[in-house]
N, CA, C and O atoms as a GROMACS GRO file, in nm:
protein
  592
    1MET      N    1   1.004   6.025  -7.736
    1MET     CA    2   0.996   5.885  -7.773
    1MET      C    3   0.886   5.866  -7.876
    1MET      O    4   0.781   5.930  -7.869
    2SER      N    5   0.911   5.782  -7.969
    2SER     CA    6   0.813   5.758  -8.075
    2SER      C    7   0.724   5.641  -8.037
    2SER      O    8   0.756   5.562  -7.948
    3LYS      N    9   0.612   5.631  -8.105
    3LYS     CA   10   0.515   5.525  -8.076
    3LYS      C   11   0.572   5.387  -8.102
    3LYS      O   12   0.539   5.293  -8.030
    4GLY      N   13   0.654   5.371  -8.200
    4GLY     CA   14   0.705   5.240  -8.236
    4GLY      C   15   0.826   5.197  -8.153
    4GLY      O   16   0.872   5.084  -8.165
    5HIS      N   17   0.877   5.286  -8.071
    5HIS     CA   18   0.997   5.254  -7.993
    5HIS      C   19   0.963   5.155  -7.882
    5HIS      O   20   0.860   5.171  -7.816
    6PRO      N   21   1.049   5.050  -7.859
    6PRO     CA   22   1.014   4.946  -7.761
    6PRO      C   23   1.010   4.997  -7.617
    6PRO      O   24   0.949   4.932  -7.532
    7THR      N   25   1.073   5.111  -7.587
    7THR     CA   26   1.070   5.160  -7.450
    7THR      C   27   0.961   5.263  -7.427
    7THR      O   28   0.955   5.324  -7.320
    8ALA      N   29   0.877   5.284  -7.523
    8ALA     CA   30   0.771   5.383  -7.508
    8ALA      C   31   0.672   5.334  -7.404
    8ALA      O   32   0.640   5.216  -7.398
    9ARG      N   33   0.624   5.427  -7.323
    9ARG     CA   34   0.533   5.391  -7.214
    9ARG      C   35   0.399   5.459  -7.235
    9ARG      O   36   0.389   5.562  -7.302
   10SER      N   37   0.296   5.399  -7.177
   10SER     CA   38   0.163   5.455  -7.186
   10SER      C   39   0.157   5.581  -7.103
   10SER      O   40   0.216   5.586  -6.995
   11ALA      N   41   0.092   5.678  -7.147
   11ALA     CA   42   0.081   5.804  -7.074
   11ALA      C   43  -0.038   5.804  -6.982
   11ALA      O   44  -0.056   5.900  -6.906
   12LYS      N   45  -0.122   5.700  -6.985
   12LYS     CA   46  -0.241   5.695  -6.900
   12LYS      C   47  -0.198   5.671  -6.756
   12LYS      O   48  -0.117   5.582  -6.731
   13PRO      N   49  -0.251   5.748  -6.659
   13PRO     CA   50  -0.218   5.724  -6.519
   13PRO      C   51  -0.271   5.588  -6.476
   13PRO      O   52  -0.386   5.554  -6.503
   14GLY      N   53  -0.187   5.511  -6.408
   14GLY     CA   54  -0.227   5.379  -6.359
   14GLY      C   55  -0.234   5.275  -6.468
   14GLY      O   56  -0.273   5.162  -6.442
   15GLY      N   57  -0.197   5.310  -6.586
   15GLY     CA   58  -0.200   5.216  -6.698
   15GLY      C   59  -0.083   5.120  -6.690
   15GLY      O   60   0.010   5.140  -6.612
   16MET      N   61  -0.089   5.017  -6.769
   16MET     CA   62   0.014   4.915  -6.772
   16MET      C   63   0.144   4.977  -6.818
   16MET      O   64   0.149   5.038  -6.925
   17GLY      N   65   0.249   4.963  -6.740
   17GLY     CA   66   0.380   5.012  -6.778
   17GLY      C   67   0.398   5.159  -6.751
   17GLY      O   68   0.499   5.216  -6.794
   18SER      N   69   0.307   5.223  -6.682
   18SER     CA   70   0.323   5.366  -6.655
   18SER      C   71   0.425   5.386  -6.544
   18SER      O   72   0.418   5.316  -6.443
   19LEU      N   73   0.515   5.475  -6.560
   19LEU     CA   74   0.620   5.500  -6.464
   19LEU      C   75   0.577   5.596  -6.355
   19LEU      O   76   0.596   5.567  -6.237
   20PRO      N   77   0.520   5.707  -6.391
   20PRO     CA   78   0.484   5.801  -6.285
   20PRO      C   79   0.368   5.748  -6.201
   20PRO      O   80   0.271   5.694  -6.255
   21CYS      N   81   0.380   5.763  -6.067
   21CYS     CA   82   0.270   5.725  -5.979
   21CYS      C   83   0.252   5.836  -5.878
   21CYS      O   84   0.342   5.917  -5.856
   22THR      N   85   0.138   5.839  -5.816
   22THR     CA   86   0.109   5.946  -5.722
   22THR      C   87   0.183   5.921  -5.592
   22THR      O   88   0.230   5.810  -5.568
   23GLY      N   89   0.195   6.020  -5.508
   23GLY     CA   90   0.263   6.008  -5.380
   23GLY      C   91   0.192   5.910  -5.287
   23GLY      O   92   0.257   5.841  -5.209
   24ILE      N   93   0.060   5.904  -5.295
   24ILE     CA   94  -0.016   5.812  -5.210
   24ILE      C   95   0.012   5.668  -5.249
   24ILE      O   96   0.027   5.582  -5.163
   25GLN      N   97   0.021   5.641  -5.380
   25GLN     CA   98   0.052   5.506  -5.425
   25GLN      C   99   0.192   5.465  -5.380
   25GLN      O  100   0.213   5.352  -5.336
   26ALA      N  101   0.287   5.555  -5.390
   26ALA     CA  102   0.424   5.526  -5.347
   26ALA      C  103   0.428   5.500  -5.197
   26ALA      O  104   0.496   5.408  -5.151
   27LEU      N  105   0.356   5.581  -5.120
   27LEU     CA  106   0.352   5.565  -4.975
   27LEU      C  107   0.287   5.432  -4.937
   27LEU      O  108   0.334   5.363  -4.848
   28THR      N  109   0.179   5.397  -5.004
   28THR     CA  110   0.110   5.269  -4.977
   28THR      C  111   0.203   5.152  -5.009
   28THR      O  112   0.211   5.056  -4.932
   29THR      N  113   0.272   5.159  -5.120
   29THR     CA  114   0.366   5.052  -5.157
   29THR      C  115   0.478   5.042  -5.054
   29THR      O  116   0.517   4.932  -5.016
   30LEU      N  117   0.528   5.155  -5.009
   30LEU     CA  118   0.635   5.157  -4.910
   30LEU      C  119   0.588   5.098  -4.777
   30LEU      O  120   0.661   5.022  -4.714
   31VAL      N  121   0.465   5.132  -4.735
   31VAL     CA  122   0.410   5.077  -4.611
   31VAL      C  123   0.393   4.926  -4.622
   31VAL      O  124   0.425   4.854  -4.527
   32HIS      N  125   0.344   4.876  -4.734
   32HIS     CA  126   0.327   4.731  -4.754
   32HIS      C  127   0.462   4.660  -4.752
   32HIS      O  128   0.475   4.552  -4.695
   33LEU      N  129   0.561   4.720  -4.815
   33LEU     CA  130   0.694   4.661  -4.818
   33LEU      C  131   0.755   4.657  -4.677
   33LEU      O  132   0.813   4.556  -4.639
   34CYS      N  133   0.742   4.764  -4.600
   34CYS     CA  134   0.793   4.767  -4.463
   34CYS      C  135   0.721   4.665  -4.375
   34CYS      O  136   0.784   4.599  -4.292
   35ALA      N  137   0.591   4.651  -4.392
   35ALA     CA  138   0.514   4.554  -4.314
   35ALA      C  139   0.560   4.412  -4.346
   35ALA      O  140   0.572   4.329  -4.256
   36ALA      N  141   0.584   4.383  -4.473
   36ALA     CA  142   0.630   4.250  -4.512
   36ALA      C  143   0.768   4.220  -4.453
   36ALA      O  144   0.792   4.110  -4.405
   37ILE      N  145   0.856   4.318  -4.456
   37ILE     CA  146   0.991   4.299  -4.399
   37ILE      C  147   0.982   4.279  -4.249
   37ILE      O  148   1.050   4.192  -4.195
   38LEU      N  149   0.900   4.358  -4.182
   38LEU     CA  150   0.885   4.347  -4.037
   38LEU      C  151   0.827   4.210  -3.999
   38LEU      O  152   0.876   4.148  -3.904
   39LEU      N  153   0.726   4.164  -4.069
   39LEU     CA  154   0.667   4.033  -4.039
   39LEU      C  155   0.765   3.920  -4.061
   39LEU      O  156   0.771   3.826  -3.981
   40SER      N  157   0.842   3.927  -4.167
   40SER     CA  158   0.940   3.820  -4.192
   40SER      C  159   1.050   3.823  -4.086
   40SER      O  160   1.099   3.717  -4.046
   41ALA      N  161   1.089   3.941  -4.040
   41ALA     CA  162   1.191   3.950  -3.936
   41ALA      C  163   1.138   3.896  -3.803
   41ALA      O  164   1.210   3.826  -3.732
   42LEU      N  165   1.013   3.927  -3.771
   42LEU     CA  166   0.956   3.879  -3.645
   42LEU      C  167   0.936   3.728  -3.646
   42LEU      O  168   0.955   3.663  -3.543
   43SER      N  169   0.901   3.671  -3.760
   43SER     CA  170   0.885   3.526  -3.765
   43SER      C  171   1.021   3.458  -3.748
   43SER      O  172   1.029   3.351  -3.688
   44GLY      N  173   1.126   3.518  -3.798
   44GLY     CA  174   1.261   3.464  -3.780
   44GLY      C  175   1.304   3.469  -3.636
   44GLY      O  176   1.370   3.377  -3.588
   45VAL      N  177   1.267   3.577  -3.564
   45VAL     CA  178   1.303   3.589  -3.423
   45VAL      C  179   1.230   3.483  -3.342
   45VAL      O  180   1.289   3.422  -3.253
   46SER      N  181   1.102   3.461  -3.370
   46SER     CA  182   1.027   3.361  -3.294
   46SER      C  183   1.081   3.221  -3.321
   46SER      O  184   1.082   3.137  -3.231
   47MET      N  185   1.126   3.195  -3.442
   47MET     CA  186   1.184   3.064  -3.473
   47MET      C  187   1.318   3.048  -3.401
   47MET      O  188   1.350   2.940  -3.353
   48ALA      N  189   1.395   3.156  -3.394
   48ALA     CA  190   1.524   3.149  -3.327
   48ALA      C  191   1.507   3.129  -3.177
   48ALA      O  192   1.589   3.062  -3.114
   49GLN      N  193   1.400   3.184  -3.119
   49GLN     CA  194   1.376   3.165  -2.977
   49GLN      C  195   1.339   3.021  -2.945
   49GLN      O  196   1.367   2.973  -2.836
   50ALA      N  197   1.276   2.951  -3.039
   50ALA     CA  198   1.236   2.813  -3.015
   50ALA      C  199   1.355   2.718  -3.026
   50ALA      O  200   1.352   2.610  -2.968
   51MET      N  201   1.460   2.758  -3.097
   51MET     CA  202   1.576   2.671  -3.112
   51MET      C  203   1.662   2.679  -2.986
   51MET      O  204   1.680   2.786  -2.929
   52ARG      N  205   1.715   2.565  -2.944
   52ARG     CA  206   1.798   2.558  -2.824
   52ARG      C  207   1.944   2.564  -2.863
   52ARG      O  208   1.987   2.496  -2.957
   53ASP      N  209   2.021   2.645  -2.792
   53ASP     CA  210   2.164   2.659  -2.818
   53ASP      C  211   2.236   2.536  -2.762
   53ASP      O  212   2.235   2.517  -2.640
   54PRO      N  213   2.298   2.453  -2.846
   54PRO     CA  214   2.363   2.332  -2.795
   54PRO      C  215   2.486   2.360  -2.710
   54PRO      O  216   2.533   2.271  -2.638
   55THR      N  217   2.540   2.482  -2.718
   55THR     CA  218   2.660   2.513  -2.638
   55THR      C  219   2.625   2.576  -2.504
   55THR      O  220   2.714   2.600  -2.422
   56ARG      N  221   2.498   2.603  -2.481
   56ARG     CA  222   2.456   2.665  -2.355
   56ARG      C  223   2.462   2.561  -2.243
   56ARG      O  224   2.412   2.450  -2.260
   57PRO      N  225   2.522   2.596  -2.128
   57PRO     CA  226   2.528   2.502  -2.016
   57PRO      C  227   2.389   2.467  -1.963
   57PRO      O  228   2.295   2.544  -1.982
   58PRO      N  229   2.375   2.352  -1.897
   58PRO     CA  230   2.245   2.315  -1.840
   58PRO      C  231   2.200   2.418  -1.736
   58PRO      O  232   2.283   2.488  -1.678
   59PRO      N  233   2.069   2.429  -1.712
   59PRO     CA  234   2.015   2.531  -1.621
   59PRO      C  235   2.075   2.526  -1.481
   59PRO      O  236   2.093   2.630  -1.419
   60GLN      N  237   2.106   2.406  -1.429
   60GLN     CA  238   2.158   2.398  -1.293
   60GLN      C  239   2.294   2.466  -1.279
   60GLN      O  240   2.332   2.504  -1.168
   61PHE      N  241   2.367   2.484  -1.390
   61PHE     CA  242   2.494   2.554  -1.383
   61PHE      C  243   2.476   2.704  -1.393
   61PHE      O  244   2.564   2.780  -1.352
   62LEU      N  245   2.364   2.748  -1.447
   62LEU     CA  246   2.339   2.890  -1.463
   62LEU      C  247   2.268   2.952  -1.343
   62LEU      O  248   2.294   3.067  -1.308
   63ASP      N  249   2.178   2.878  -1.280
   63ASP     CA  250   2.098   2.931  -1.171
   63ASP      C  251   2.111   2.841  -1.048
   63ASP      O  252   2.062   2.728  -1.050
   64PRO      N  253   2.178   2.888  -0.941
   64PRO     CA  254   2.195   2.804  -0.822
   64PRO      C  255   2.062   2.764  -0.758
   64PRO      O  256   2.056   2.661  -0.691
   65ALA      N  257   1.957   2.841  -0.776
   65ALA     CA  258   1.827   2.808  -0.717
   65ALA      C  259   1.762   2.691  -0.790
   65ALA      O  260   1.666   2.633  -0.740
   66TYR      N  261   1.813   2.656  -0.907
   66TYR     CA  262   1.756   2.547  -0.987
   66TYR      C  263   1.757   2.415  -0.910
   66TYR      O  264   1.660   2.340  -0.914
   67GLU      N  265   1.867   2.386  -0.840
   67GLU     CA  266   1.879   2.258  -0.769
   67GLU      C  267   1.773   2.242  -0.661
   67GLU      O  268   1.722   2.132  -0.639
   68THR      N  269   1.739   2.351  -0.593
   68THR     CA  270   1.637   2.340  -0.488
   68THR      C  271   1.498   2.330  -0.548
   68THR      O  272   1.408   2.272  -0.486
   69GLN      N  273   1.478   2.385  -0.667
   69GLN     CA  274   1.345   2.383  -0.728
   69GLN      C  275   1.315   2.248  -0.794
   69GLN      O  276   1.207   2.193  -0.775
   70GLU      N  277   1.411   2.196  -0.871
   70GLU     CA  278   1.381   2.080  -0.953
   70GLU      C  279   1.466   1.958  -0.918
   70GLU      O  280   1.480   1.867  -1.000
   71ALA      N  281   1.522   1.955  -0.798
   71ALA     CA  282   1.605   1.841  -0.761
   71ALA      C  283   1.518   1.718  -0.743
   71ALA      O  284   1.420   1.720  -0.669
   72THR      N  285   1.555   1.611  -0.813
   72THR     CA  286   1.482   1.486  -0.799
   72THR      C  287   1.582   1.378  -0.757
   72THR      O  288   1.692   1.372  -0.811
   73PRO      N  289   1.544   1.296  -0.662
   73PRO     CA  290   1.636   1.192  -0.620
   73PRO      C  291   1.653   1.088  -0.731
   73PRO      O  292   1.561   1.066  -0.809
   74PRO      N  293   1.769   1.024  -0.739
   74PRO     CA  294   1.788   0.922  -0.841
   74PRO      C  295   1.698   0.802  -0.815
   74PRO      O  296   1.655   0.779  -0.702
   75ASP      N  297   1.668   0.725  -0.920
   75ASP     CA  298   1.583   0.607  -0.906
   75ASP      C  299   1.644   0.508  -0.807
   75ASP      O  300   1.574   0.459  -0.719
   76SER      N  301   1.771   0.480  -0.821
   76SER     CA  302   1.840   0.397  -0.724
   76SER      C  303   1.955   0.479  -0.669
   76SER      O  304   2.009   0.565  -0.739
   77GLY      N  305   1.993   0.453  -0.545
   77GLY     CA  306   2.100   0.529  -0.484
   77GLY      C  307   2.237   0.484  -0.532
   77GLY      O  308   2.338   0.541  -0.490
   78LEU      N  309   2.243   0.384  -0.621
   78LEU     CA  310   2.370   0.336  -0.671
   78LEU      C  311   2.416   0.428  -0.783
   78LEU      O  312   2.351   0.440  -0.887
   79GLN      N  313   2.531   0.491  -0.760
   79GLN     CA  314   2.579   0.588  -0.858
   79GLN      C  315   2.691   0.533  -0.945
   79GLN      O  316   2.695   0.561  -1.065
   80THR      N  317   2.782   0.455  -0.888
   80THR     CA  318   2.889   0.396  -0.966
   80THR      C  319   2.952   0.278  -0.892
   80THR      O  320   2.938   0.265  -0.770
   81ILE      N  321   3.022   0.194  -0.967
   81ILE     CA  322   3.095   0.081  -0.909
   81ILE      C  323   3.238   0.090  -0.961
   81ILE      O  324   3.261   0.106  -1.081
   82LYS      N  325   3.334   0.079  -0.869
   82LYS     CA  326   3.475   0.090  -0.904
   82LYS      C  327   3.545  -0.041  -0.870
   82LYS      O  328   3.524  -0.097  -0.762
   83ARG      N  329   3.628  -0.087  -0.961
   83ARG     CA  330   3.702  -0.210  -0.937
   83ARG      C  331   3.851  -0.178  -0.931
   83ARG      O  332   3.905  -0.112  -1.020
   84THR      N  333   3.915  -0.224  -0.825
   84THR     CA  334   4.059  -0.210  -0.808
   84THR      C  335   4.114  -0.350  -0.786
   84THR      O  336   4.100  -0.407  -0.678
   85GLY      N  337   4.177  -0.405  -0.888
   85GLY     CA  338   4.223  -0.544  -0.879
   85GLY      C  339   4.103  -0.636  -0.868
   85GLY      O  340   4.018  -0.637  -0.957
   86LYS      N  341   4.096  -0.713  -0.759
   86LYS     CA  342   3.981  -0.802  -0.737
   86LYS      C  343   3.879  -0.740  -0.643
   86LYS      O  344   3.776  -0.801  -0.614
   87ARG      N  345   3.906  -0.622  -0.596
   87ARG     CA  346   3.821  -0.556  -0.496
   87ARG      C  347   3.724  -0.458  -0.564
   87ARG      O  348   3.763  -0.378  -0.649
   88TYR      N  349   3.597  -0.466  -0.523
   88TYR     CA  350   3.494  -0.376  -0.575
   88TYR      C  351   3.453  -0.278  -0.466
   88TYR      O  352   3.441  -0.315  -0.350
   89LEU      N  353   3.432  -0.153  -0.505
   89LEU     CA  354   3.373  -0.050  -0.419
   89LEU      C  355   3.254   0.008  -0.493
   89LEU      O  356   3.250   0.010  -0.616
   90ALA      N  357   3.156   0.054  -0.416
   90ALA     CA  358   3.037   0.113  -0.479
   90ALA      C  359   3.007   0.247  -0.413
   90ALA      O  360   3.026   0.265  -0.293
   91LEU      N  361   2.959   0.340  -0.495
   91LEU     CA  362   2.914   0.469  -0.444
   91LEU      C  363   2.762   0.461  -0.433
   91LEU      O  364   2.690   0.468  -0.532
   92LEU      N  365   2.715   0.444  -0.309
   92LEU     CA  366   2.573   0.426  -0.282
   92LEU      C  367   2.525   0.541  -0.197
   92LEU      O  368   2.574   0.562  -0.086
   93ASN      N  369   2.429   0.617  -0.247
   93ASN     CA  370   2.374   0.734  -0.177
   93ASN      C  371   2.485   0.830  -0.132
   93ASN      O  372   2.479   0.886  -0.023
   94GLY      N  373   2.585   0.848  -0.217
   94GLY     CA  374   2.692   0.945  -0.190
   94GLY      C  375   2.803   0.895  -0.100
   94GLY      O  376   2.892   0.972  -0.066
   95GLU      N  377   2.801   0.767  -0.059
   95GLU     CA  378   2.905   0.713   0.028
   95GLU      C  379   2.969   0.590  -0.036
   95GLU      O  380   2.900   0.505  -0.092
   96TRP      N  381   3.105   0.583  -0.027
   96TRP     CA  382   3.175   0.466  -0.079
   96TRP      C  383   3.159   0.351   0.019
   96TRP      O  384   3.184   0.366   0.138
   97ILE      N  385   3.118   0.236  -0.032
   97ILE     CA  386   3.097   0.118   0.052
   97ILE      C  387   3.172  -0.002  -0.006
   97ILE      O  388   3.204  -0.004  -0.125
   98LYS      N  389   3.198  -0.101   0.080
   98LYS     CA  390   3.258  -0.227   0.036
   98LYS      C  391   3.180  -0.340   0.103
   98LYS      O  392   3.103  -0.314   0.195
   99PRO      N  393   3.198  -0.464   0.061
   99PRO     CA  394   3.125  -0.574   0.124
   99PRO      C  395   3.152  -0.578   0.275
   99PRO      O  396   3.266  -0.565   0.319
  100GLY      N  397   3.044  -0.596   0.352
  100GLY     CA  398   3.053  -0.597   0.498
  100GLY      C  399   3.014  -0.465   0.562
  100GLY      O  400   2.982  -0.462   0.680
  101ASP      N  401   3.016  -0.355   0.486
  101ASP     CA  402   2.978  -0.224   0.540
  101ASP      C  403   2.826  -0.216   0.557
  101ASP      O  404   2.751  -0.292   0.496
  102LYS      N  405   2.783  -0.121   0.641
  102LYS     CA  406   2.640  -0.094   0.657
  102LYS      C  407   2.600   0.018   0.563
  102LYS      O  408   2.673   0.116   0.548
  103ALA      N  409   2.486   0.003   0.501
  103ALA     CA  410   2.426   0.106   0.417
  103ALA      C  411   2.286   0.129   0.471
  103ALA      O  412   2.192   0.059   0.434
  104GLY      N  413   2.272   0.227   0.558
  104GLY     CA  414   2.144   0.247   0.627
  104GLY      C  415   2.128   0.135   0.727
  104GLY      O  416   2.215   0.113   0.810
  105GLU      N  417   2.016   0.064   0.721
  105GLU     CA  418   1.994  -0.050   0.811
  105GLU      C  419   2.037  -0.182   0.748
  105GLU      O  420   2.033  -0.286   0.813
  106ALA      N  421   2.077  -0.178   0.621
  106ALA     CA  422   2.118  -0.300   0.550
  106ALA      C  423   2.269  -0.318   0.556
  106ALA      O  424   2.344  -0.225   0.583
  107VAL      N  425   2.311  -0.442   0.532
  107VAL     CA  426   2.453  -0.477   0.525
  107VAL      C  427   2.485  -0.512   0.380
  107VAL      O  428   2.407  -0.582   0.315
  108VAL      N  429   2.598  -0.464   0.332
  108VAL     CA  430   2.640  -0.493   0.195
  108VAL      C  431   2.692  -0.636   0.192
  108VAL      O  432   2.794  -0.667   0.254
  109VAL      N  433   2.623  -0.724   0.119
  109VAL     CA  434   2.662  -0.865   0.110
  109VAL      C  435   2.773  -0.879   0.006
  109VAL      O  436   2.880  -0.934   0.036
  110LYS      N  437   2.748  -0.828  -0.115
  110LYS     CA  438   2.852  -0.834  -0.217
  110LYS      C  439   2.830  -0.724  -0.320
  110LYS      O  440   2.720  -0.670  -0.335
  111ILE      N  441   2.938  -0.692  -0.389
  111ILE     CA  442   2.934  -0.593  -0.496
  111ILE      C  443   2.982  -0.664  -0.622
  111ILE      O  444   3.093  -0.718  -0.626
  112GLU      N  445   2.898  -0.662  -0.723
  112GLU     CA  446   2.931  -0.724  -0.850
  112GLU      C  447   2.967  -0.616  -0.951
  112GLU      O  448   2.972  -0.497  -0.918
  113GLU      N  449   2.992  -0.657  -1.072
  113GLU     CA  450   3.032  -0.564  -1.177
  113GLU      C  451   2.926  -0.456  -1.204
  113GLU      O  452   2.960  -0.341  -1.231
  114ASN      N  453   2.796  -0.494  -1.195
  114ASN     CA  454   2.688  -0.401  -1.228
  114ASN      C  455   2.579  -0.393  -1.122
  114ASN      O  456   2.471  -0.340  -1.148
  115ALA      N  457   2.606  -0.445  -1.000
  115ALA     CA  458   2.501  -0.445  -0.898
  115ALA      C  459   2.560  -0.457  -0.758
  115ALA      O  460   2.674  -0.501  -0.739
  116VAL      N  461   2.480  -0.417  -0.660
  116VAL     CA  462   2.514  -0.429  -0.518
  116VAL      C  463   2.404  -0.511  -0.453
  116VAL      O  464   2.286  -0.487  -0.478
  117VAL      N  465   2.441  -0.609  -0.370
  117VAL     CA  466   2.344  -0.692  -0.299
  117VAL      C  467   2.345  -0.651  -0.153
  117VAL      O  468   2.449  -0.652  -0.087
  118LEU      N  469   2.226  -0.614  -0.102
  118LEU     CA  470   2.210  -0.573   0.037
  118LEU      C  471   2.126  -0.676   0.112
  118LEU      O  472   2.036  -0.738   0.054
  119SER      N  473   2.155  -0.693   0.242
  119SER     CA  474   2.077  -0.782   0.327
  119SER      C  475   2.021  -0.701   0.443
  119SER      O  476   2.096  -0.630   0.511
  120TYR      N  477   1.891  -0.712   0.466
  120TYR     CA  478   1.824  -0.636   0.572
  120TYR      C  479   1.806  -0.723   0.696
  120TYR      O  480   1.809  -0.846   0.685
  121PRO      N  481   1.788  -0.661   0.814
  121PRO     CA  482   1.772  -0.736   0.939
  121PRO      C  483   1.654  -0.833   0.937
  121PRO      O  484   1.656  -0.935   1.006
  122ASP      N  485   1.549  -0.801   0.859
  122ASP     CA  486   1.433  -0.890   0.855
  122ASP      C  487   1.454  -1.011   0.763
  122ASP      O  488   1.363  -1.092   0.745
  123GLY      N  489   1.573  -1.023   0.704
  123GLY     CA  490   1.607  -1.140   0.624
  123GLY      C  491   1.593  -1.122   0.473
  123GLY      O  492   1.641  -1.205   0.397
  124ARG      N  493   1.531  -1.016   0.430
  124ARG     CA  494   1.515  -0.997   0.285
  124ARG      C  495   1.644  -0.944   0.223
  124ARG      O  496   1.725  -0.879   0.290
  125ARG      N  497   1.662  -0.973   0.096
  125ARG     CA  498   1.778  -0.927   0.020
  125ARG      C  499   1.730  -0.838  -0.094
  125ARG      O  500   1.623  -0.858  -0.152
  126GLU      N  501   1.812  -0.740  -0.124
  126GLU     CA  502   1.779  -0.648  -0.233
  126GLU      C  503   1.901  -0.635  -0.324
  126GLU      O  504   2.013  -0.615  -0.277
  127MET      N  505   1.876  -0.646  -0.454
  127MET     CA  506   1.984  -0.624  -0.551
  127MET      C  507   1.956  -0.492  -0.621
  127MET      O  508   1.853  -0.475  -0.686
  128ILE      N  509   2.049  -0.398  -0.606
  128ILE     CA  510   2.035  -0.268  -0.671
  128ILE      C  511   2.126  -0.268  -0.793
  128ILE      O  512   2.249  -0.276  -0.780
  129GLY      N  513   2.067  -0.260  -0.910
  129GLY     CA  514   2.143  -0.264  -1.034
  129GLY      C  515   2.193  -0.127  -1.075
  129GLY      O  516   2.130  -0.025  -1.048
  130MET      N  517   2.307  -0.126  -1.140
  130MET     CA  518   2.363  -0.002  -1.190
  130MET      C  519   2.275   0.054  -1.301
  130MET      O  520   2.258   0.176  -1.313
  131TYR      N  521   2.221  -0.035  -1.382
  131TYR     CA  522   2.134   0.005  -1.493
  131TYR      C  523   2.003  -0.072  -1.481
  131TYR      O  524   1.984  -0.172  -1.550
  132PRO      N  525   1.911  -0.029  -1.393
  132PRO     CA  526   1.791  -0.108  -1.366
  132PRO      C  527   1.698  -0.126  -1.486
  132PRO      O  528   1.625  -0.224  -1.493
  133ASP      N  529   1.700  -0.033  -1.581
  133ASP     CA  530   1.608  -0.042  -1.696
  133ASP      C  531   1.671  -0.109  -1.817
  133ASP      O  532   1.609  -0.116  -1.923
  134VAL      N  533   1.794  -0.159  -1.802
  134VAL     CA  534   1.864  -0.219  -1.915
  134VAL      C  535   1.889  -0.366  -1.885
  134VAL      O  536   1.941  -0.401  -1.779
  135GLU      N  537   1.851  -0.450  -1.979
  135GLU     CA  538   1.876  -0.593  -1.962
  135GLU      C  539   2.014  -0.625  -2.019
  135GLU      O  540   2.036  -0.617  -2.140
  136LEU      N  541   2.106  -0.662  -1.930
  136LEU     CA  542   2.242  -0.693  -1.973
  136LEU      C  543   2.254  -0.842  -1.999
  136LEU      O  544   2.214  -0.924  -1.916
  137ARG      N  545   2.309  -0.877  -2.112
  137ARG     CA  546   2.331  -1.017  -2.146
  137ARG      C  547   2.480  -1.042  -2.156
  137ARG      O  548   2.555  -0.954  -2.199
  138PRO      N  549   2.525  -1.161  -2.116
  138PRO     CA  550   2.669  -1.190  -2.129
  138PRO      C  551   2.711  -1.194  -2.275
  138PRO      O  552   2.635  -1.236  -2.363
  139LYS      N  553   2.831  -1.149  -2.299
  139LYS     CA  554   2.883  -1.148  -2.435
  139LYS      C  555   2.907  -1.290  -2.481
  139LYS      O  556   2.968  -1.370  -2.410
  140GLN      N  557   2.860  -1.322  -2.600
  140GLN     CA  558   2.879  -1.456  -2.654
  140GLN      C  559   3.015  -1.462  -2.722
  140GLN      O  560   3.050  -1.374  -2.802
  141ALA      N  561   3.089  -1.563  -2.691
  141ALA     CA  562   3.221  -1.579  -2.750
  141ALA      C  563   3.207  -1.616  -2.896
  141ALA      O  564   3.124  -1.698  -2.934
  142THR      N  565   3.290  -1.556  -2.978
  142THR     CA  566   3.290  -1.589  -3.120
  142THR      C  567   3.411  -1.677  -3.147
  142THR      O  568   3.521  -1.652  -3.099
  143ARG      N  569   3.387  -1.778  -3.223
  143ARG     CA  570   3.495  -1.872  -3.253
  143ARG      C  571   3.563  -1.831  -3.382
  143ARG      O  572   3.497  -1.812  -3.484
  144ARG      N  573   3.692  -1.817  -3.376
  144ARG     CA  574   3.767  -1.778  -3.493
  144ARG      C  575   3.856  -1.892  -3.538
  144ARG      O  576   3.909  -1.968  -3.457
  145THR      N  577   3.869  -1.901  -3.665
  145THR     CA  578   3.959  -2.003  -3.719
  145THR      C  579   4.091  -1.936  -3.756
  145THR      O  580   4.095  -1.818  -3.789
  146ALA      N  581   4.197  -2.013  -3.750
  146ALA     CA  582   4.330  -1.960  -3.778
  146ALA      C  583   4.338  -1.910  -3.922
  146ALA      O  584   4.282  -1.972  -4.013
  147GLY      N  585   4.406  -1.798  -3.942
  147GLY     CA  586   4.428  -1.746  -4.076
  147GLY      C  587   4.316  -1.658  -4.127
  147GLY      O  588   4.325  -1.612  -4.240
  148ARG      N  589   4.213  -1.634  -4.053
  148ARG     CA  590   4.104  -1.549  -4.100
  148ARG      C  591   4.089  -1.427  -4.019
  148ARG      O  592   4.001  -1.345  -4.046
   0.00000   0.00000   0.00000
């Protein structure tokens, strides 16, 4: 190669653009490259472990011991209300009840669309709402004019 040729390289070891390098330099570069790849792979694994799989079933379906460890009773024993025609039934503490039935020491006075009213022997009444933390408001009727 001639001096004026654009691909000519410096013959000085370690100089700018020098191609030949010692075995130690190559080994050091290789070790640094492997360390960088390993660190980036490990950071990806730790990030993947923090992400939750949305298709994974809840823990109680995977481990039967889960229910005994973390079982918490519901805030209210009212689980659902079912309407058949004009008749309401409620699932209270795992048992279907209707007005007039006993629920523990209380008597079911009435079952509404979103609540059950109980009467206790001492005279007090308790209303157990289906959604105790939600304020339900009646739907306001909208007036429509013909043709619109």
